[in-house]
Structure formats: structure tokens, C-alpha cells
C-alpha positions in Angstrom: 63.1 12.6 34.3 60.6 12.8 36.8 57.1 15.0 36.0 55.7 17.8 37.4 51.8 17.7 37.8 49.8 20.7 36.8 47.1 22.3 37.5 44.9 24.8 35.4 42.2 26.8 36.6 40.0 27.2 33.9 38.9 29.9 32.5 36.1 33.5 33.6 34.6 33.4 31.2 33.8 29.1 31.1 33.1 28.8 34.5 31.7 32.2 35.4 33.1 31.5 39.4 33.8 34.1 41.1 36.4 32.8 42.0 38.7 32.8 39.1 37.5 36.8 38.3 40.6 37.6 38.5 45.0 35.7 37.4 45.4 36.7 41.3 41.9 34.9 41.8 43.2 31.9 39.5 46.7 31.3 41.2 44.4 30.8 44.9 42.0 28.5 42.9 45.0 25.9 41.9 46.5 26.6 45.2 44.8 24.3 47.3 44.9 21.9 43.9 48.1 19.4 45.6 50.7 20.3 42.7 52.7 21.6 42.5 52.5 24.4 39.4 49.5 25.5 37.9 48.3 26.9 35.0 46.3 31.1 34.5 44.0 30.7 31.4 43.8 34.3 30.5 40.5 35.6 29.9 42.0 38.5 27.2 45.5 39.5 26.3 46.0 42.2 29.2 44.3 40.7 32.3 47.8 40.5 34.1 48.8 44.0 35.7 52.3 44.3 36.6 50.4 44.9 39.9 48.7 41.8 39.8 52.1 40.1 38.0 53.7 41.4 41.6 51.7 40.2 44.0 51.2 36.3 41.6 54.7 35.9 41.8 55.5 37.2 45.4 52.8 34.0 46.4 54.2 31.7 44.0 57.4 31.6 45.3 56.7 31.2 49.1 54.1 28.8 48.3 56.3 27.2 46.5 54.6 27.2 43.2 55.7 27.3 39.6 53.5 29.4 37.1 52.8 28.6 33.9 50.3 30.5 31.4 48.5 29.9 29.1 47.3 32.6 26.8 44.3 34.0 24.8 41.8 31.9 23.3 41.3 35.0 20.9 43.6 34.2 18.4 42.9 32.9 14.8 46.0 31.8 13.9 45.1 28.9 11.7 42.5 31.5 9.4 44.5 33.5 6.2 43.5 37.2 6.9 46.1 39.6 7.5 43.3 41.5 9.3 43.1 37.8 11.8 46.9 37.9 11.9 47.6 42.1 13.2 45.2 41.6 15.9 46.7 38.3 16.5 49.5 39.5 16.8 48.2 41.9 19.1 46.9 39.3 21.4 49.7 37.3 21.1 52.1 40.5 22.6 50.0 41.0 25.3 49.7 38.4 26.7 53.6 37.6 26.1 53.7 40.8 28.7 51.2 39.1 31.1 53.3 36.2 31.4 56.4 37.8 31.8 54.4 40.3 34.1 53.5 36.9 36.4 57.1 35.3 36.8 55.7 32.1 33.7 57.3 29.5 32.8 56.4 29.5 29.6 53.0 30.4 27.5 51.3 28.6 25.0 48.3 28.9 22.4 46.0 26.8 20.6 46.5 26.6 16.7 43.6 26.3 16.2 40.5 28.2 16.2 37.2 26.6 14.6 34.1 24.9 16.6 35.9 24.4 19.7 36.4 26.2 23.4 38.0 28.7 21.5 34.7 30.1 19.5 33.3 30.5 22.8 35.6 34.0 23.3 35.8 34.4 19.5 33.3 37.2 18.0 36.1 38.8 15.1 34.5 37.1 12.2 34.4 39.9 9.6 32.1 39.7 6.3 35.2 40.8 4.2 38.7 38.7 4.4 41.1 39.5 2.4 43.2 36.6 2.2 46.8 36.3 2.5 50.1 33.7 2.8 52.3 33.8 5.6 54.4 36.6 3.9 51.7 38.5 3.7 51.5 38.8 0.0 47.1 39.0 -1.0 45.8 35.2 -2.4 45.0 36.4 -6.3 48.8 36.4 -6.7 48.8 33.1 -5.5 46.8 31.7 -7.4 48.1 33.9 -10.3 51.1 32.0 -9.6 50.5 28.6 -9.6 48.3 26.9 -11.8 47.8 23.6 -9.4 46.2 25.9 -6.6 43.9 27.9 -9.2 42.3 24.1 -10.6 42.6 22.6 -7.3 40.5 26.0 -6.0 37.8 26.0 -9.0 37.4 22.6 -8.7 37.0 21.3 -4.8 36.6 25.2 -3.3 34.5 27.3 -6.1 31.0 27.3 -4.5 32.3 29.0 -0.8 33.7 31.6 -3.0 30.9 32.3 -5.3 29.6 35.1 -4.5 33.0 37.0 -4.0 33.9 36.2 -7.6 30.9 36.8 -9.8 28.3 39.2 -9.5 24.4 38.6 -9.4 23.9 38.8 -12.6 26.5 36.7 -13.6 25.7 34.6 -11.1 22.3 34.3 -12.3 23.4 33.1 -16.0 25.4 30.9 -14.3 22.8 29.1 -12.4 20.8 29.0 -16.1 23.4 27.3 -17.7 23.7 25.5 -14.7 20.2 24.2 -15.0 19.6 23.8 -18.7 22.3 21.9 -18.7 21.3 19.3 -15.6 17.7 19.4 -17.9 19.3 17.9 -20.9 21.9 15.5 -19.1 18.2 14.4 -17.1 16.5 13.6 -20.7 19.3 11.9 -22.3 20.1 9.7 -19.2 16.8 8.7 -18.9 16.4 8.4 -22.8 19.1 5.9 -22.8 17.7 4.0 -19.7 14.1 3.6 -21.4 15.3 2.5 -24.7 18.2 0.4 -22.8 15.1 -1.3 -21.1 13.0 -1.4 -23.8 14.8 -3.5 -26.2 14.0 -6.4 -24.0 10.9 -6.7 -25.3 11.5 -4.7 -29.3 10.3 -8.6 -30.5 6.9 -7.9 -28.8 7.2 -4.4 -30.5 7.6 -5.9 -33.7 5.1 -8.4 -33.5 2.4 -5.7 -32.8 3.7 -3.4 -35.1 2.7 -5.9 -38.3 -0.6 -5.8 -36.5 -0.8 -2.1 -36.8 1.8 -1.3 -38.9 3.9 0.7 -36.8 7.1 0.2 -36.6 9.6 -1.3 -33.3 11.4 1.5 -33.8 8.2 3.9 -33.7 6.8 2.3 -30.8 10.2 2.9 -28.8 10.6 6.3 -29.8 7.0 7.6 -28.5 6.7 5.4 -25.8 10.8 7.4 -25.1 9.2 10.5 -25.6 6.1 9.9 -23.6 8.6 9.9 -21.0 10.2 12.5 -21.3 8.2 14.7 -22.1 5.2 13.6 -19.5 7.0 11.0 -16.8 6.9 7.8 -16.2 3.1 7.0 -15.9 2.2 5.6 -12.1 2.5 2.1 -11.8 -0.9 -0.1 -11.7 -1.0 -2.6 -8.5 
């Protein structure tokens, strides 16, 4: 199977080069690279007009160059939010129209949009999002139907949506309860460790208790209370 060696010009937004300012100039940039096919990445979905497309088809036909199109980079198809999907569909439609005008053999899109080159051109982050699935159903309906998904979201992703789920007063109350629970757990764990360590010296405490008329348990309890309340004393060097 024979291979076709192709080149791409890159986008103007990334290179800031005058020779990439229009789709026709991008084609001219690729003509000097010794390839028989050229991918034109559009900076915006509607970049190729009918007039520019006619020029691209004429030049590519005369030069024996196959034209390929890379669609708009600002298409977050990996974000399950209906507003983003609506905008993505619009950009895909306009990108496809640009490909038709340019006589492109194919058009491709990036399947993800997170921390890659697309973020250079993408500025559609919203303050609020309405999550939905591929059929347009809201996430509330999906979570209500699937207990396993609810459990996974609560156990693994609750910190991301805590501000969307709880009010300010509820968050304050939750933080207060968490802090109380954490402090209780810390004291219990400290007491277990200290008691386990002091049990190694029970015989010495029992002998000291005979002289001071204090039981070993009383000595251990007092030491544990001091550690929990005031913390461990600094070690003398």
C-alpha cells in the first residue's frame, strides 16, 4: 500500500506568522515543503469562505496537491455539558462547510480538550455547567437511575461539586462536624499509641507506684491525659 507524505502549516494563533494569516496563505506555505498532500488547520470554524475555497481548489489542482482540513480546535467534545455540545456542533458544522469550500479529502477534529494546544484558543469555561449525557438527559436523572454511579460520585468526586450541592450554612456545619470528628479520631489514635508504648514499662510503674502509693494504671492514665491535652513534651537532648 503506497503512502502519501503530507505536511501541515499549523495555526496562525500559535505561530503568529504572517504567512499563516489566511487559509490560502497556509496552502502556499505547504506547497514549498515537497509533499503531495497538505493539511490546513483552521484557526476558526468559518475561516474558509467560498471565494477562498475556490482559490484553494484551483491552486491545489494545478499543483497536484491533495487538500486535507483540520477542524476548529475549540471543540470540547470531551466535556459533558449541553452548552458546550451545542457550541461544538455549531463549530463542527462550520468547519465542515470550510472543508467543502476548500475541496478537502477529509476533515478531522481533536477528541479531547483539556491541557493540550486547544487550551491556547479555547476560552469557553463557564461559571456554571449543566451536565448531561449523549442523549441530553440531565445528570440528576442519570444519578437517580443508577445507585452505583451515585456511590462512585459521592466517594470519589464529592469535593469537586460540594459548592454546587450544599449551601454555605450546610458547608459550615459539615466542616464543623468533620473537624470535631477528626479531633476525636486524633485523640483516640494518640491514646492507643501512647498506652501501647507505656504498657512496655508497666513493671517499672508498678514498682514506682508501691513507693508513691499510686497504681500503674493511674500513672498511665495521667500521662495519657497530659499527652492528649498538652501534647508530647519536647525531647531533652
